[in-house]
N, CA, C and O atoms as a Maestro MAE file, in Angstrom:
{
 s_m_m2io_version
 :::
 2.0.0
}

f_m_ct {
 s_m_title
 :::
 protein
 m_atom[312] {
  # First column is atom index #
  i_m_mmod_type
  r_m_x_coord
  r_m_y_coord
  r_m_z_coord
  i_m_residue_number
  s_m_chain_name
  s_m_pdb_residue_name
  s_m_pdb_atom_name
  i_m_atomic_number
  :::
  1 25 12.122 0.726 -10.735 1 A "MET " " N  " 7
  2 3 11.144 1.033 -9.705 1 A "MET " " CA " 6
  3 2 10.749 2.511 -9.774 1 A "MET " " C  " 6
  4 15 11.582 3.371 -10.057 1 A "MET " " O  " 8
  5 25 9.506 2.788 -9.520 2 A "PRO " " N  " 7
  6 3 9.088 4.185 -9.513 2 A "PRO " " CA " 6
  7 2 9.636 4.918 -8.290 2 A "PRO " " C  " 6
  8 15 9.897 4.313 -7.251 2 A "PRO " " O  " 8
  9 25 9.802 6.216 -8.435 3 A "ASP " " N  " 7
  10 3 10.191 7.072 -7.315 3 A "ASP " " CA " 6
  11 2 8.895 7.547 -6.673 3 A "ASP " " C  " 6
  12 15 8.155 8.337 -7.259 3 A "ASP " " O  " 8
  13 25 8.624 7.058 -5.463 4 A "ILE " " N  " 7
  14 3 7.384 7.400 -4.774 4 A "ILE " " CA " 6
  15 2 7.721 8.274 -3.576 4 A "ILE " " C  " 6
  16 15 8.584 7.937 -2.766 4 A "ILE " " O  " 8
  17 25 7.024 9.403 -3.477 5 A "VAL " " N  " 7
  18 3 7.208 10.339 -2.369 5 A "VAL " " CA " 6
  19 2 5.857 10.554 -1.705 5 A "VAL " " C  " 6
  20 15 4.864 10.869 -2.361 5 A "VAL " " O  " 8
  21 25 5.844 10.378 -0.390 6 A "PHE " " N  " 7
  22 3 4.652 10.642 0.412 6 A "PHE " " CA " 6
  23 2 4.869 11.981 1.094 6 A "PHE " " C  " 6
  24 15 5.700 12.095 1.996 6 A "PHE " " O  " 8
  25 25 4.124 12.999 0.668 7 A "LEU " " N  " 7
  26 3 4.248 14.338 1.241 7 A "LEU " " CA " 6
  27 2 3.279 14.491 2.404 7 A "LEU " " C  " 6
  28 15 2.103 14.141 2.301 7 A "LEU " " O  " 8
  29 25 3.788 15.019 3.511 8 A "THR " " N  " 7
  30 3 2.956 15.268 4.674 8 A "THR " " CA " 6
  31 2 3.459 16.511 5.388 8 A "THR " " C  " 6
  32 15 4.405 17.160 4.942 8 A "THR " " O  " 8
  33 25 2.821 16.831 6.491 9 A "ARG " " N  " 7
  34 3 3.272 17.935 7.336 9 A "ARG " " CA " 6
  35 2 2.806 17.635 8.752 9 A "ARG " " C  " 6
  36 15 1.890 16.837 8.950 9 A "ARG " " O  " 8
  37 25 3.429 18.270 9.735 10 A "ASP " " N  " 7
  38 3 3.013 18.105 11.122 10 A "ASP " " CA " 6
  39 2 1.554 18.472 11.276 10 A "ASP " " C  " 6
  40 15 1.101 19.500 10.772 10 A "ASP " " O  " 8
  41 25 0.833 17.631 11.969 11 A "GLY " " N  " 7
  42 3 -0.561 17.928 12.259 11 A "GLY " " CA " 6
  43 2 -1.555 17.547 11.185 11 A "GLY " " C  " 6
  44 15 -2.749 17.794 11.351 11 A "GLY " " O  " 8
  45 25 -1.116 16.961 10.106 12 A "CYS " " N  " 7
  46 3 -2.040 16.577 9.033 12 A "CYS " " CA " 6
  47 2 -2.871 15.384 9.510 12 A "CYS " " C  " 6
  48 15 -2.341 14.289 9.694 12 A "CYS " " O  " 8
  49 25 -4.163 15.598 9.706 13 A "VAL " " N  " 7
  50 3 -5.022 14.562 10.267 13 A "VAL " " CA " 6
  51 2 -5.281 13.405 9.303 13 A "VAL " " C  " 6
  52 15 -5.651 12.316 9.740 13 A "VAL " " O  " 8
  53 25 -5.096 13.619 8.020 14 A "ASN " " N  " 7
  54 3 -5.357 12.565 7.042 14 A "ASN " " CA " 6
  55 2 -4.145 11.683 6.759 14 A "ASN " " C  " 6
  56 15 -4.268 10.647 6.105 14 A "ASN " " O  " 8
  57 25 -2.987 12.085 7.243 15 A "THR " " N  " 7
  58 3 -1.770 11.319 6.957 15 A "THR " " CA " 6
  59 2 -1.853 9.859 7.395 15 A "THR " " C  " 6
  60 15 -1.523 8.985 6.595 15 A "THR " " O  " 8
  61 25 -2.277 9.546 8.624 16 A "PRO " " N  " 7
  62 3 -2.264 8.136 9.041 16 A "PRO " " CA " 6
  63 2 -3.090 7.215 8.140 16 A "PRO " " C  " 6
  64 15 -2.624 6.132 7.785 16 A "PRO " " O  " 8
  65 25 -4.293 7.619 7.767 17 A "ILE " " N  " 7
  66 3 -5.136 6.745 6.954 17 A "ILE " " CA " 6
  67 2 -4.607 6.620 5.529 17 A "ILE " " C  " 6
  68 15 -4.652 5.537 4.946 17 A "ILE " " O  " 8
  69 25 -4.112 7.708 4.968 18 A "VAL " " N  " 7
  70 3 -3.583 7.629 3.603 18 A "VAL " " CA " 6
  71 2 -2.310 6.788 3.579 18 A "VAL " " C  " 6
  72 15 -2.096 6.014 2.646 18 A "VAL " " O  " 8
  73 25 -1.462 6.934 4.600 19 A "LYS " " N  " 7
  74 3 -0.247 6.115 4.672 19 A "LYS " " CA " 6
  75 2 -0.610 4.635 4.825 19 A "LYS " " C  " 6
  76 15 0.001 3.775 4.192 19 A "LYS " " O  " 8
  77 25 -1.603 4.345 5.663 20 A "THR " " N  " 7
  78 3 -2.062 2.962 5.830 20 A "THR " " CA " 6
  79 2 -2.563 2.401 4.503 20 A "THR " " C  " 6
  80 15 -2.253 1.262 4.152 20 A "THR " " O  " 8
  81 25 -3.328 3.189 3.773 21 A "ASN " " N  " 7
  82 3 -3.848 2.748 2.471 21 A "ASN " " CA " 6
  83 2 -2.734 2.558 1.453 21 A "ASN " " C  " 6
  84 15 -2.771 1.614 0.664 21 A "ASN " " O  " 8
  85 25 -1.743 3.445 1.464 22 A "LEU " " N  " 7
  86 3 -0.607 3.296 0.557 22 A "LEU " " CA " 6
  87 2 0.152 2.015 0.867 22 A "LEU " " C  " 6
  88 15 0.495 1.255 -0.040 22 A "LEU " " O  " 8
  89 25 0.414 1.776 2.149 23 A "ASP " " N  " 7
  90 3 1.124 0.552 2.540 23 A "ASP " " CA " 6
  91 2 0.335 -0.701 2.129 23 A "ASP " " C  " 6
  92 15 0.919 -1.675 1.656 23 A "ASP " " O  " 8
  93 25 -0.983 -0.671 2.311 24 A "ALA " " N  " 7
  94 3 -1.818 -1.814 1.929 24 A "ALA " " CA " 6
  95 2 -1.799 -2.029 0.416 24 A "ALA " " C  " 6
  96 15 -1.759 -3.168 -0.050 24 A "ALA " " O  " 8
  97 25 -1.826 -0.946 -0.344 25 A "ALA " " N  " 7
  98 3 -1.785 -1.068 -1.801 25 A "ALA " " CA " 6
  99 2 -0.461 -1.677 -2.258 25 A "ALA " " C  " 6
  100 15 -0.433 -2.534 -3.141 25 A "ALA " " O  " 8
  101 25 0.630 -1.228 -1.648 26 A "ILE " " N  " 7
  102 3 1.946 -1.773 -2.013 26 A "ILE " " CA " 6
  103 2 2.031 -3.246 -1.627 26 A "ILE " " C  " 6
  104 15 2.526 -4.066 -2.400 26 A "ILE " " O  " 8
  105 25 1.545 -3.581 -0.425 27 A "ASP " " N  " 7
  106 3 1.545 -4.982 0.007 27 A "ASP " " CA " 6
  107 2 0.708 -5.846 -0.926 27 A "ASP " " C  " 6
  108 15 1.063 -6.991 -1.206 27 A "ASP " " O  " 8
  109 25 -0.402 -5.296 -1.406 28 A "GLY " " N  " 7
  110 3 -1.274 -6.038 -2.305 28 A "GLY " " CA " 6
  111 2 -0.634 -6.355 -3.646 28 A "GLY " " C  " 6
  112 15 -1.077 -7.261 -4.352 28 A "GLY " " O  " 8
  113 25 0.397 -5.617 -3.995 29 A "LEU " " N  " 7
  114 3 1.107 -5.882 -5.250 29 A "LEU " " CA " 6
  115 2 2.112 -7.011 -5.120 29 A "LEU " " C  " 6
  116 15 2.651 -7.493 -6.116 29 A "LEU " " O  " 8
  117 25 2.362 -7.433 -3.880 30 A "ASN " " N  " 7
  118 3 3.350 -8.477 -3.600 30 A "ASN " " CA " 6
  119 2 4.719 -8.129 -4.162 30 A "ASN " " C  " 6
  120 15 5.449 -8.994 -4.647 30 A "ASN " " O  " 8
  121 25 5.053 -6.844 -4.087 31 A "LEU " " N  " 7
  122 3 6.363 -6.368 -4.523 31 A "LEU " " CA " 6
  123 2 7.025 -5.628 -3.366 31 A "LEU " " C  " 6
  124 15 6.362 -5.167 -2.437 31 A "LEU " " O  " 8
  125 25 8.324 -5.532 -3.446 32 A "THR " " N  " 7
  126 3 9.041 -4.715 -2.475 32 A "THR " " CA " 6
  127 2 9.233 -3.345 -3.098 32 A "THR " " C  " 6
  128 15 10.097 -3.145 -3.951 32 A "THR " " O  " 8
  129 25 8.416 -2.415 -2.656 33 A "ILE " " N  " 7
  130 3 8.488 -1.048 -3.166 33 A "ILE " " CA " 6
  131 2 8.686 -0.136 -1.966 33 A "ILE " " C  " 6
  132 15 7.914 -0.173 -1.008 33 A "ILE " " O  " 8
  133 25 9.714 0.669 -2.029 34 A "GLU " " N  " 7
  134 3 9.980 1.614 -0.965 34 A "GLU " " CA " 6
  135 2 9.574 3.007 -1.419 34 A "GLU " " C  " 6
  136 15 9.549 3.309 -2.612 34 A "GLU " " O  " 8
  137 25 9.256 3.852 -0.439 35 A "TYR " " N  " 7
  138 3 8.942 5.236 -0.745 35 A "TYR " " CA " 6
  139 2 9.531 6.112 0.345 35 A "TYR " " C  " 6
  140 15 9.815 5.661 1.455 35 A "TYR " " O  " 8
  141 25 9.703 7.362 -0.002 36 A "SER " " N  " 7
  142 3 10.234 8.302 0.980 36 A "SER " " CA " 6
  143 2 9.082 9.132 1.538 36 A "SER " " C  " 6
  144 15 8.099 9.415 0.853 36 A "SER " " O  " 8
  145 25 9.239 9.513 2.806 37 A "ILE " " N  " 7
  146 3 8.278 10.390 3.459 37 A "ILE " " CA " 6
  147 2 8.948 11.745 3.602 37 A "ILE " " C  " 6
  148 15 10.022 11.866 4.191 37 A "ILE " " O  " 8
  149 25 8.301 12.757 3.056 38 A "VAL " " N  " 7
  150 3 8.866 14.105 3.072 38 A "VAL " " CA " 6
  151 2 7.928 15.027 3.845 38 A "VAL " " C  " 6
  152 15 6.750 15.156 3.511 38 A "VAL " " O  " 8
  153 25 8.463 15.662 4.876 39 A "ASP " " N  " 7
  154 3 7.714 16.662 5.644 39 A "ASP " " CA " 6
  155 2 7.859 17.989 4.908 39 A "ASP " " C  " 6
  156 15 8.971 18.485 4.724 39 A "ASP " " O  " 8
  157 25 6.739 18.558 4.489 40 A "GLN " " N  " 7
  158 3 6.795 19.819 3.751 40 A "GLN " " CA " 6
  159 2 7.501 20.916 4.539 40 A "GLN " " C  " 6
  160 15 8.071 21.834 3.948 40 A "GLN " " O  " 8
  161 25 7.469 20.831 5.857 41 A "GLY " " N  " 7
  162 3 8.113 21.842 6.687 41 A "GLY " " CA " 6
  163 2 9.620 21.859 6.552 41 A "GLY " " C  " 6
  164 15 10.267 22.820 6.969 41 A "GLY " " O  " 8
  165 25 10.193 20.808 5.976 42 A "THR " " N  " 7
  166 3 11.649 20.748 5.791 42 A "THR " " CA " 6
  167 2 12.079 21.231 4.415 42 A "THR " " C  " 6
  168 15 13.274 21.320 4.132 42 A "THR " " O  " 8
  169 25 11.120 21.540 3.565 43 A "LEU " " N  " 7
  170 3 11.440 21.931 2.193 43 A "LEU " " CA " 6
  171 2 11.653 23.439 2.080 43 A "LEU " " C  " 6
  172 15 11.097 24.218 2.854 43 A "LEU " " O  " 8
  173 25 12.453 23.828 1.119 44 A "ALA " " N  " 7
  174 3 12.668 25.252 0.838 44 A "ALA " " CA " 6
  175 2 11.360 25.871 0.351 44 A "ALA " " C  " 6
  176 15 10.555 25.210 -0.306 44 A "ALA " " O  " 8
  177 25 11.163 27.120 0.673 45 A "ALA " " N  " 7
  178 3 9.928 27.824 0.301 45 A "ALA " " CA " 6
  179 2 9.701 27.849 -1.211 45 A "ALA " " C  " 6
  180 15 8.565 28.009 -1.659 45 A "ALA " " O  " 8
  181 25 10.756 27.695 -1.995 46 A "ILE " " N  " 7
  182 3 10.617 27.729 -3.458 46 A "ILE " " CA " 6
  183 2 10.389 26.345 -4.063 46 A "ILE " " C  " 6
  184 15 10.191 26.225 -5.272 46 A "ILE " " O  " 8
  185 25 10.416 25.301 -3.233 47 A "ASP " " N  " 7
  186 3 10.193 23.932 -3.703 47 A "ASP " " CA " 6
  187 2 8.713 23.781 -4.049 47 A "ASP " " C  " 6
  188 15 7.857 24.036 -3.201 47 A "ASP " " O  " 8
  189 25 8.401 23.379 -5.258 48 A "ALA " " N  " 7
  190 3 7.005 23.265 -5.699 48 A "ALA " " CA " 6
  191 2 6.205 22.305 -4.833 48 A "ALA " " C  " 6
  192 15 4.984 22.433 -4.741 48 A "ALA " " O  " 8
  193 25 6.867 21.345 -4.195 49 A "ARG " " N  " 7
  194 3 6.142 20.371 -3.377 49 A "ARG " " CA " 6
  195 2 5.465 20.997 -2.165 49 A "ARG " " C  " 6
  196 15 4.549 20.398 -1.602 49 A "ARG " " O  " 8
  197 25 5.895 22.197 -1.747 50 A "VAL " " N  " 7
  198 3 5.220 22.846 -0.619 50 A "VAL " " CA " 6
  199 2 3.830 23.351 -1.013 50 A "VAL " " C  " 6
  200 15 3.029 23.681 -0.138 50 A "VAL " " O  " 8
  201 25 3.537 23.416 -2.280 51 A "GLY " " N  " 7
  202 3 2.247 23.889 -2.749 51 A "GLY " " CA " 6
  203 2 1.172 22.825 -2.832 51 A "GLY " " C  " 6
  204 15 0.001 23.142 -3.042 51 A "GLY " " O  " 8
  205 25 1.553 21.562 -2.670 52 A "TYR " " N  " 7
  206 3 0.552 20.493 -2.698 52 A "TYR " " CA " 6
  207 2 -0.182 20.425 -1.363 52 A "TYR " " C  " 6
  208 15 0.389 20.753 -0.323 52 A "TYR " " O  " 8
  209 25 -1.453 20.000 -1.386 53 A "PRO " " N  " 7
  210 3 -2.128 19.728 -0.124 53 A "PRO " " CA " 6
  211 2 -1.520 18.460 0.486 53 A "PRO " " C  " 6
  212 15 -0.888 17.667 -0.212 53 A "PRO " " O  " 8
  213 25 -1.714 18.283 1.777 54 A "THR " " N  " 7
  214 3 -1.194 17.065 2.399 54 A "THR " " CA " 6
  215 2 -2.342 16.234 2.938 54 A "THR " " C  " 6
  216 15 -3.361 16.764 3.381 54 A "THR " " O  " 8
  217 25 -2.160 14.921 2.894 55 A "PRO " " N  " 7
  218 3 -1.027 14.245 2.290 55 A "PRO " " CA " 6
  219 2 -1.194 14.156 0.775 55 A "PRO " " C  " 6
  220 15 -2.305 14.189 0.248 55 A "PRO " " O  " 8
  221 25 -0.080 14.045 0.109 56 A "THR " " N  " 7
  222 3 -0.048 13.868 -1.339 56 A "THR " " CA " 6
  223 2 0.953 12.768 -1.651 56 A "THR " " C  " 6
  224 15 2.000 12.668 -1.012 56 A "THR " " O  " 8
  225 25 0.629 11.956 -2.627 57 A "ILE " " N  " 7
  226 3 1.541 10.917 -3.091 57 A "ILE " " CA " 6
  227 2 1.983 11.301 -4.497 57 A "ILE " " C  " 6
  228 15 1.166 11.512 -5.393 57 A "ILE " " O  " 8
  229 25 3.295 11.387 -4.662 58 A "LEU " " N  " 7
  230 3 3.875 11.687 -5.970 58 A "LEU " " CA " 6
  231 2 4.576 10.442 -6.491 58 A "LEU " " C  " 6
  232 15 5.330 9.794 -5.763 58 A "LEU " " O  " 8
  233 25 4.331 10.116 -7.726 59 A "ILE " " N  " 7
  234 3 5.050 9.018 -8.378 59 A "ILE " " CA " 6
  235 2 5.798 9.620 -9.545 59 A "ILE " " C  " 6
  236 15 5.210 10.191 -10.463 59 A "ILE " " O  " 8
  237 25 7.121 9.478 -9.487 60 A "ASN " " N  " 7
  238 3 8.000 10.081 -10.487 60 A "ASN " " CA " 6
  239 2 7.705 11.570 -10.653 60 A "ASN " " C  " 6
  240 15 7.730 12.106 -11.761 60 A "ASN " " O  " 8
  241 25 7.424 12.227 -9.520 61 A "GLY " " N  " 7
  242 3 7.216 13.669 -9.508 61 A "GLY " " CA " 6
  243 2 5.823 14.130 -9.872 61 A "GLY " " C  " 6
  244 15 5.567 15.333 -9.929 61 A "GLY " " O  " 8
  245 25 4.900 13.184 -10.122 62 A "HIS " " N  " 7
  246 3 3.543 13.545 -10.530 62 A "HIS " " CA " 6
  247 2 2.533 13.079 -9.495 62 A "HIS " " C  " 6
  248 15 2.622 11.963 -8.983 62 A "HIS " " O  " 8
  249 25 1.582 13.936 -9.195 63 A "ASP " " N  " 7
  250 3 0.514 13.610 -8.263 63 A "ASP " " CA " 6
  251 2 -0.307 12.443 -8.793 63 A "ASP " " C  " 6
  252 15 -0.611 12.379 -9.984 63 A "ASP " " O  " 8
  253 25 -0.668 11.508 -7.892 64 A "ILE " " N  " 7
  254 3 -1.411 10.324 -8.359 64 A "ILE " " CA " 6
  255 2 -2.816 10.667 -8.850 64 A "ILE " " C  " 6
  256 15 -3.426 9.880 -9.573 64 A "ILE " " O  " 8
  257 25 -3.334 11.833 -8.463 65 A "PHE " " N  " 7
  258 3 -4.656 12.254 -8.939 65 A "PHE " " CA " 6
  259 2 -4.549 13.271 -10.069 65 A "PHE " " C  " 6
  260 15 -5.526 13.922 -10.439 65 A "PHE " " O  " 8
  261 25 -3.337 13.390 -10.607 66 A "ASP " " N  " 7
  262 3 -3.066 14.245 -11.771 66 A "ASP " " CA " 6
  263 2 -3.257 15.740 -11.491 66 A "ASP " " C  " 6
  264 15 -3.578 16.511 -12.395 66 A "ASP " " O  " 8
  265 25 -3.056 16.143 -10.221 67 A "LEU " " N  " 7
  266 3 -3.037 17.578 -9.932 67 A "LEU " " CA " 6
  267 2 -1.838 18.191 -10.644 67 A "LEU " " C  " 6
  268 15 -0.775 17.571 -10.697 67 A "LEU " " O  " 8
  269 25 -1.984 19.381 -11.185 68 A "PRO " " N  " 7
  270 3 -0.825 20.021 -11.812 68 A "PRO " " CA " 6
  271 2 0.197 20.427 -10.750 68 A "PRO " " C  " 6
  272 15 -0.152 20.652 -9.591 68 A "PRO " " O  " 8
  273 25 1.453 20.516 -11.160 69 A "GLU " " N  " 7
  274 3 2.494 20.958 -10.235 69 A "GLU " " CA " 6
  275 2 2.177 22.383 -9.795 69 A "GLU " " C  " 6
  276 15 1.921 23.252 -10.628 69 A "GLU " " O  " 8
  277 25 2.194 22.621 -8.482 70 A "PRO " " N  " 7
  278 3 1.891 23.968 -7.988 70 A "PRO " " CA " 6
  279 2 2.878 25.007 -8.509 70 A "PRO " " C  " 6
  280 15 4.060 24.729 -8.709 70 A "PRO " " O  " 8
  281 25 2.361 26.197 -8.719 71 A "ARG " " N  " 7
  282 3 3.172 27.333 -9.171 71 A "ARG " " CA " 6
  283 2 3.119 28.414 -8.093 71 A "ARG " " C  " 6
  284 15 2.091 28.578 -7.435 71 A "ARG " " O  " 8
  285 25 4.206 29.145 -7.907 72 A "PRO " " N  " 7
  286 3 4.191 30.219 -6.901 72 A "PRO " " CA " 6
  287 2 3.177 31.291 -7.281 72 A "PRO " " C  " 6
  288 15 2.887 31.460 -8.466 72 A "PRO " " O  " 8
  289 25 2.644 32.003 -6.334 73 A "PRO " " N  " 7
  290 3 2.894 31.895 -4.890 73 A "PRO " " CA " 6
  291 2 2.134 30.695 -4.323 73 A "PRO " " C  " 6
  292 15 0.996 30.429 -4.708 73 A "PRO " " O  " 8
  293 25 2.781 29.978 -3.407 74 A "PHE " " N  " 7
  294 3 2.197 28.783 -2.828 74 A "PHE " " CA " 6
  295 2 1.279 29.153 -1.670 74 A "PHE " " C  " 6
  296 15 1.563 30.094 -0.930 74 A "PHE " " O  " 8
  297 25 0.178 28.417 -1.509 75 A "PRO " " N  " 7
  298 3 -0.733 28.713 -0.408 75 A "PRO " " CA " 6
  299 2 -0.098 28.344 0.937 75 A "PRO " " C  " 6
  300 15 0.773 27.478 1.013 75 A "PRO " " O  " 8
  301 25 -0.544 29.006 1.968 76 A "ALA " " N  " 7
  302 3 -0.081 28.670 3.323 76 A "ALA " " CA " 6
  303 2 -0.711 27.336 3.719 76 A "ALA " " C  " 6
  304 15 -1.836 27.041 3.317 76 A "ALA " " O  " 8
  305 25 0.009 26.525 4.510 77 A "PRO " " N  " 7
  306 3 -0.576 25.257 4.981 77 A "PRO " " CA " 6
  307 2 -1.837 25.508 5.788 77 A "PRO " " C  " 6
  308 15 -1.948 26.513 6.490 77 A "PRO " " O  " 8
  309 25 -2.781 24.591 5.682 78 A "MET " " N  " 7
  310 3 -4.037 24.710 6.430 78 A "MET " " CA " 6
  311 2 -4.047 23.759 7.593 78 A "MET " " C  " 6
  312 15 -5.022 23.712 8.343 78 A "MET " " O  " 8
  :::
 }
 m_bond[311] {
  # First column is bond index #
  i_m_from
  i_m_to
  i_m_order
  :::
  1 1 2 1
  2 2 3 1
  3 3 4 2
  4 3 5 1
  5 5 6 1
  6 6 7 1
  7 7 8 2
  8 7 9 1
  9 9 10 1
  10 10 11 1
  11 11 12 2
  12 11 13 1
  13 13 14 1
  14 14 15 1
  15 15 16 2
  16 15 17 1
  17 17 18 1
  18 18 19 1
  19 19 20 2
  20 19 21 1
  21 21 22 1
  22 22 23 1
  23 23 24 2
  24 23 25 1
  25 25 26 1
  26 26 27 1
  27 27 28 2
  28 27 29 1
  29 29 30 1
  30 30 31 1
  31 31 32 2
  32 31 33 1
  33 33 34 1
  34 34 35 1
  35 35 36 2
  36 35 37 1
  37 37 38 1
  38 38 39 1
  39 39 40 2
  40 39 41 1
  41 41 42 1
  42 42 43 1
  43 43 44 2
  44 43 45 1
  45 45 46 1
  46 46 47 1
  47 47 48 2
  48 47 49 1
  49 49 50 1
  50 50 51 1
  51 51 52 2
  52 51 53 1
  53 53 54 1
  54 54 55 1
  55 55 56 2
  56 55 57 1
  57 57 58 1
  58 58 59 1
  59 59 60 2
  60 59 61 1
  61 61 62 1
  62 62 63 1
  63 63 64 2
  64 63 65 1
  65 65 66 1
  66 66 67 1
  67 67 68 2
  68 67 69 1
  69 69 70 1
  70 70 71 1
  71 71 72 2
  72 71 73 1
  73 73 74 1
  74 74 75 1
  75 75 76 2
  76 75 77 1
  77 77 78 1
  78 78 79 1
  79 79 80 2
  80 79 81 1
  81 81 82 1
  82 82 83 1
  83 83 84 2
  84 83 85 1
  85 85 86 1
  86 86 87 1
  87 87 88 2
  88 87 89 1
  89 89 90 1
  90 90 91 1
  91 91 92 2
  92 91 93 1
  93 93 94 1
  94 94 95 1
  95 95 96 2
  96 95 97 1
  97 97 98 1
  98 98 99 1
  99 99 100 2
  100 99 101 1
  101 101 102 1
  102 102 103 1
  103 103 104 2
  104 103 105 1
  105 105 106 1
  106 106 107 1
  107 107 108 2
  108 107 109 1
  109 109 110 1
  110 110 111 1
  111 111 112 2
  112 111 113 1
  113 113 114 1
  114 114 115 1
  115 115 116 2
  116 115 117 1
  117 117 118 1
  118 118 119 1
  119 119 120 2
  120 119 121 1
  121 121 122 1
  122 122 123 1
  123 123 124 2
  124 123 125 1
  125 125 126 1
  126 126 127 1
  127 127 128 2
  128 127 129 1
  129 129 130 1
  130 130 131 1
  131 131 132 2
  132 131 133 1
  133 133 134 1
  134 134 135 1
  135 135 136 2
  136 135 137 1
  137 137 138 1
  138 138 139 1
  139 139 140 2
  140 139 141 1
  141 141 142 1
  142 142 143 1
  143 143 144 2
  144 143 145 1
  145 145 146 1
  146 146 147 1
  147 147 148 2
  148 147 149 1
  149 149 150 1
  150 150 151 1
  151 151 152 2
  152 151 153 1
  153 153 154 1
  154 154 155 1
  155 155 156 2
  156 155 157 1
  157 157 158 1
  158 158 159 1
  159 159 160 2
  160 159 161 1
  161 161 162 1
  162 162 163 1
  163 163 164 2
  164 163 165 1
  165 165 166 1
  166 166 167 1
  167 167 168 2
  168 167 169 1
  169 169 170 1
  170 170 171 1
  171 171 172 2
  172 171 173 1
  173 173 174 1
  174 174 175 1
  175 175 176 2
  176 175 177 1
  177 177 178 1
  178 178 179 1
  179 179 180 2
  180 179 181 1
  181 181 182 1
  182 182 183 1
  183 183 184 2
  184 183 185 1
  185 185 186 1
  186 186 187 1
  187 187 188 2
  188 187 189 1
  189 189 190 1
  190 190 191 1
  191 191 192 2
  192 191 193 1
  193 193 194 1
  194 194 195 1
  195 195 196 2
  196 195 197 1
  197 197 198 1
  198 198 199 1
  199 199 200 2
  200 199 201 1
  201 201 202 1
  202 202 203 1
  203 203 204 2
  204 203 205 1
  205 205 206 1
  206 206 207 1
  207 207 208 2
  208 207 209 1
  209 209 210 1
  210 210 211 1
  211 211 212 2
  212 211 213 1
  213 213 214 1
  214 214 215 1
  215 215 216 2
  216 215 217 1
  217 217 218 1
  218 218 219 1
  219 219 220 2
  220 219 221 1
  221 221 222 1
  222 222 223 1
  223 223 224 2
  224 223 225 1
  225 225 226 1
  226 226 227 1
  227 227 228 2
  228 227 229 1
  229 229 230 1
  230 230 231 1
  231 231 232 2
  232 231 233 1
  233 233 234 1
  234 234 235 1
  235 235 236 2
  236 235 237 1
  237 237 238 1
  238 238 239 1
  239 239 240 2
  240 239 241 1
  241 241 242 1
  242 242 243 1
  243 243 244 2
  244 243 245 1
  245 245 246 1
  246 246 247 1
  247 247 248 2
  248 247 249 1
  249 249 250 1
  250 250 251 1
  251 251 252 2
  252 251 253 1
  253 253 254 1
  254 254 255 1
  255 255 256 2
  256 255 257 1
  257 257 258 1
  258 258 259 1
  259 259 260 2
  260 259 261 1
  261 261 262 1
  262 262 263 1
  263 263 264 2
  264 263 265 1
  265 265 266 1
  266 266 267 1
  267 267 268 2
  268 267 269 1
  269 269 270 1
  270 270 271 1
  271 271 272 2
  272 271 273 1
  273 273 274 1
  274 274 275 1
  275 275 276 2
  276 275 277 1
  277 277 278 1
  278 278 279 1
  279 279 280 2
  280 279 281 1
  281 281 282 1
  282 282 283 1
  283 283 284 2
  284 283 285 1
  285 285 286 1
  286 286 287 1
  287 287 288 2
  288 287 289 1
  289 289 290 1
  290 290 291 1
  291 291 292 2
  292 291 293 1
  293 293 294 1
  294 294 295 1
  295 295 296 2
  296 295 297 1
  297 297 298 1
  298 298 299 1
  299 299 300 2
  300 299 301 1
  301 301 302 1
  302 302 303 1
  303 303 304 2
  304 303 305 1
  305 305 306 1
  306 306 307 1
  307 307 308 2
  308 307 309 1
  309 309 310 1
  310 310 311 1
  311 311 312 2
  :::
 }
}
């Protein structure tokens, strides 16, 4: 099974719709696939995942839209 991570943060207005779409896509596969939800606010400042915009879906550590892994210095959340 792939390692799927749903990155979000408090106040991200796009999180509900993207999460709904992710759940629908997984349901459409008729498979039992679990994913973890990670709040960027809980990550260490040096964790590259804090540099992604939210929400972001990572599969096996890679952004589903092929964004490159963020490099420091990371932007402040918007």
